[in-house]
Steps between C-alpha positions, in 0.01 A plus 500: 500500500622239256454129550875439551510767771202338673664158480820644649300660784330167573836318506652757739196494726496118498862495623421748777196300608706180502746653747231639731345329801192721489301671228221742594247661266408857594248752373668840501193699394481831685873543559657805341853507359651631824350219706591234241859626509499478880359146485765393250772658718383312810472172313845545343644569847356163613653322194159458341424565136181671384394476136197643323427297189201405287289228659528266203881522503513455876274197487704349217824547699346344811368201306828450313692500829316181598241662725129522433397862525152632551326726252601863558257788460559873509832680552748256649843540653711193574704484819778239481694425817739248648374594848124449499442648845713809439321581175159448660599732787611776262175472301286493813677794667482707183130418455425608859656839427327543162130416537549123449682551170645306332241230558634146496302277264677176589814324394722195513712376788744215433295396197160502674229758441415726795232763547513853644412379853798265502728784390371705796578210734851483357541872566401445864772239552832602654792542263756227448753690711248539783415128492871409508554736794207341685642154431843603628345649814298183552813287472704732721258500795528129591874503441551794732276336762709181477819705529363670813411164654846357424663809646290459816608135532866593462466776758333258747768237433779753555332614821470139624869435424598816684289396802660150495847653488422732790357208702808278443741783585315566824503136610 
């Protein structure tokens, strides 16, 4: 690969990293072509990009994007995602099905370095949609309780007015 091609790859990767919330480093050793294709398909479905690139080029792109990357060793695949939890879930689920491969080496989350354990914790978190649904349910419960209480007050008030009307008509 010529120097200009490498520079172009670094520029493209730097732009992708700049638009991503999360960047995970994975070791894909032990995955055959069929499994790698399946991993890429799942990641693409979750709007996550997976790139296999030389470590020196990857590190240069990370450093040029304003982040401080750690030294990479061995075969490395970069996972770049706007949804950090979704990408971590896809990686974790795939690894559970495939003998803990690809192994997560670490990564970056919002500009800060994270390790493999933190990526696993991210994978255990509920998705954004699930958290929003939980929030909506939490907000709905007190409102519906208040609505029930108001409805009970109105029913009691209407009953008291009806009893007063019946009492005055009878007198």
